[in-house]
C-alpha positions as CSV (number, residue, x, y, z in Angstrom):
1,X,28.6,-56.4,-37.1
2,X,30.0,-55.4,-40.3
3,X,28.2,-58.1,-42.0
4,X,25.0,-56.5,-40.6
5,X,25.8,-53.1,-41.7
6,X,26.9,-54.1,-45.1
7,X,23.5,-55.9,-45.5
8,X,21.4,-52.6,-44.2
9,X,23.6,-50.5,-46.6
10,X,23.2,-52.7,-49.7
11,X,19.6,-53.0,-49.1
12,X,18.9,-49.3,-49.0
13,X,20.8,-48.8,-52.0
14,X,18.8,-51.5,-53.9
15,X,15.5,-49.6,-52.5
16,X,17.0,-46.4,-54.0
17,X,17.4,-48.2,-57.4
18,X,13.4,-48.5,-57.8
19,X,12.7,-44.7,-58.0
20,X,15.8,-44.0,-59.4
21,X,15.0,-46.6,-62.4
22,X,11.6,-45.1,-62.7
23,X,12.9,-41.7,-63.0
24,X,15.4,-42.5,-65.8
25,X,12.6,-44.8,-67.7
26,X,9.6,-42.5,-67.2
27,X,11.3,-38.6,-67.2
28,X,14.1,-39.3,-69.5
29,X,13.9,-42.3,-71.4
30,X,10.2,-42.4,-72.7
31,X,10.2,-38.7,-73.5
32,X,13.1,-39.5,-75.9
33,X,12.0,-42.4,-77.3
34,X,8.5,-40.5,-78.2
35,X,10.3,-37.6,-79.6
36,X,12.9,-40.3,-81.6
37,X,9.6,-41.9,-82.9
38,X,8.9,-38.8,-84.8
39,X,12.1,-37.7,-85.8
40,X,14.0,-41.1,-86.6
41,X,11.5,-42.4,-89.5
42,X,12.1,-38.8,-91.3
43,X,15.8,-39.4,-90.9
44,X,15.8,-42.8,-92.3
45,X,13.6,-41.7,-95.2
46,X,16.1,-39.1,-96.3
47,X,19.0,-41.6,-95.4
48,X,20.5,-38.7,-93.3
49,X,23.2,-41.1,-92.0
50,X,27.0,-40.8,-92.2
51,X,29.9,-43.2,-91.8
52,X,32.5,-42.4,-89.1
53,X,34.5,-44.3,-86.4
54,X,32.4,-45.3,-83.3
55,X,33.2,-43.2,-80.1
56,X,33.4,-46.4,-78.0
57,X,34.4,-49.1,-80.1
58,X,37.9,-48.5,-81.7
59,X,37.5,-51.4,-84.1
60,X,34.6,-50.5,-86.0
61,X,33.0,-47.6,-87.9
62,X,29.3,-47.1,-87.8
63,X,26.8,-45.1,-89.4
64,X,25.6,-42.6,-87.3
65,X,22.6,-39.7,-87.8
66,X,23.5,-36.3,-89.4
67,X,22.6,-33.9,-87.0
68,X,25.5,-34.3,-84.4
69,X,24.7,-33.8,-80.6
70,X,20.9,-33.2,-81.7
71,X,20.5,-36.7,-83.0
72,X,23.3,-38.5,-81.4
73,X,20.9,-39.9,-78.6
74,X,18.9,-41.9,-81.1
75,X,21.9,-43.5,-82.8
76,X,24.0,-46.7,-82.0
77,X,27.7,-46.3,-81.4
78,X,28.0,-50.2,-81.4
79,X,26.1,-51.2,-84.6
80,X,25.1,-48.2,-86.2
81,X,21.7,-46.8,-87.1
82,X,20.8,-49.4,-89.9
83,X,21.5,-51.9,-87.6
84,X,24.2,-54.8,-86.8
85,X,25.3,-57.3,-89.3
86,X,23.3,-60.3,-88.5
87,X,20.0,-58.1,-88.3
88,X,20.6,-56.7,-92.0
89,X,21.4,-60.2,-93.0
90,X,18.3,-61.6,-91.6
91,X,16.1,-58.8,-93.0
92,X,18.1,-58.9,-96.3
93,X,14.8,-57.8,-98.4
94,X,14.6,-54.7,-96.3
95,X,15.7,-51.5,-97.8
96,X,18.2,-49.5,-95.5
97,X,15.7,-46.8,-94.5
98,X,13.2,-49.3,-93.5
99,X,16.0,-51.3,-91.6
100,X,17.3,-48.2,-90.0
101,X,13.8,-47.0,-89.0
102,X,12.9,-50.7,-87.3
103,X,16.3,-50.9,-85.6
104,X,15.4,-47.8,-83.7
105,X,12.0,-49.1,-82.6
106,X,14.2,-52.3,-81.5
107,X,17.1,-50.3,-79.8
108,X,15.4,-46.9,-79.1
109,X,17.2,-44.4,-77.4
110,X,20.3,-46.7,-77.5
111,X,23.2,-44.4,-77.2
112,X,21.7,-43.3,-73.7
113,X,23.6,-46.5,-72.1
114,X,26.8,-44.4,-72.5
115,X,25.4,-41.5,-70.3
116,X,27.3,-41.2,-66.9
117,X,25.0,-41.4,-63.8
118,X,21.9,-43.0,-65.9
119,X,23.8,-46.0,-66.5
120,X,26.1,-48.3,-64.4
121,X,29.7,-48.7,-64.9
122,X,30.2,-52.0,-63.9
123,X,32.9,-53.2,-61.3
124,X,33.1,-57.0,-60.6
125,X,34.5,-56.1,-56.9
126,X,31.5,-53.9,-56.2
127,X,28.7,-56.4,-57.7
128,X,26.2,-58.3,-55.1
129,X,23.8,-60.7,-55.7
130,X,21.3,-63.2,-54.8
131,X,19.3,-66.0,-56.5
132,X,19.2,-69.4,-58.1
133,X,20.8,-68.5,-61.4
134,X,23.9,-66.4,-62.6
135,X,22.7,-65.2,-65.9
136,X,19.5,-63.7,-67.5
137,X,19.7,-66.2,-70.6
138,X,16.3,-67.8,-70.2
139,X,17.2,-70.4,-67.6
140,X,14.3,-70.9,-65.1
141,X,15.0,-69.3,-61.7
142,X,15.8,-65.7,-60.4
143,X,18.3,-63.3,-59.4
144,X,18.7,-59.9,-57.7
145,X,22.0,-58.2,-58.7
146,X,23.3,-55.0,-57.5
147,X,26.0,-52.5,-57.7
148,X,25.6,-49.2,-55.7
149,X,22.2,-47.6,-56.5
150,X,22.1,-49.9,-59.6
151,X,20.2,-53.0,-59.4
152,X,18.4,-55.8,-61.6
153,X,15.8,-58.2,-61.1
154,X,15.5,-61.5,-63.4
155,X,12.7,-64.1,-63.1
156,X,11.9,-66.7,-65.8
157,X,9.5,-69.7,-65.2
158,X,8.2,-72.4,-67.8
159,X,4.4,-71.9,-68.3
160,X,3.2,-75.0,-70.3
161,X,5.3,-75.2,-73.4
162,X,6.2,-71.1,-73.0
163,X,8.7,-69.3,-71.0
164,X,7.7,-66.2,-68.8
165,X,10.5,-63.9,-68.9
166,X,11.0,-60.9,-66.6
167,X,13.7,-58.7,-65.9
168,X,14.0,-55.2,-64.9
169,X,16.7,-52.6,-63.9
170,X,20.0,-52.3,-65.3
171,X,21.7,-54.8,-67.5
172,X,23.6,-56.7,-65.1
173,X,24.3,-60.6,-64.0
174,X,25.4,-62.3,-61.1
175,X,28.2,-63.6,-63.2
176,X,29.7,-60.0,-63.8
177,X,31.0,-60.6,-60.1
178,X,33.5,-62.5,-61.6
179,X,34.7,-60.1,-64.4
180,X,33.4,-58.4,-67.4
181,X,35.0,-59.3,-70.6
182,X,36.8,-56.7,-72.6
183,X,34.3,-57.7,-75.6
184,X,31.4,-57.6,-73.5
185,X,28.8,-55.0,-74.9
186,X,28.3,-53.8,-71.3
187,X,32.3,-53.1,-70.6
188,X,31.6,-49.7,-71.2
189,X,28.4,-49.0,-69.2
190,X,25.3,-51.1,-68.5
191,X,22.0,-49.5,-69.8
192,X,18.4,-50.1,-68.3
193,X,16.1,-52.9,-69.2
194,X,12.6,-53.9,-69.0
195,X,11.4,-57.2,-70.5
196,X,8.3,-58.8,-69.7
197,X,7.2,-61.4,-72.1
198,X,5.9,-65.1,-73.0
199,X,8.5,-67.3,-75.1
200,X,7.8,-70.1,-77.2
């Protein structure tokens, strides 16, 4: 009886995650992204950033947009507004303003993932899952993973020489039920995700 009750409770929460994700994505993320698409190129062109310690990663300092709370949502407390080291190395021929502009379009509204309620504070003991794979690393298979009203669905299948990759929800995986490493970028909070593409 307890198992049935738990299953019904989990199912209702998973169903609630669908409209919740749509609200976060359509009503919050997309409007902020649209505004940022206008604001960030101007900030980048003016090099309107400054260096300070990250609020969430004690081992690093990052470049943040000037403007404080007004521009914080378009920043990146993990890698800074000019991009991660690997990103800048990969595009070493770019100017910093160009790197900052393109980094935003790669990771728009990045700091939204630190917002309470909108993102999931992962707790290994509360994560449930079903599926054939444990991670969203491109392996063929599927999983449905959830924690409360936060859920993530992943599906990958090879079509000819390409891999169809689909993922929607919050950035959690079945293997998180075994524990989330302290150095995992989602150790603070797991943000939303939507990927639908064909990889070579």
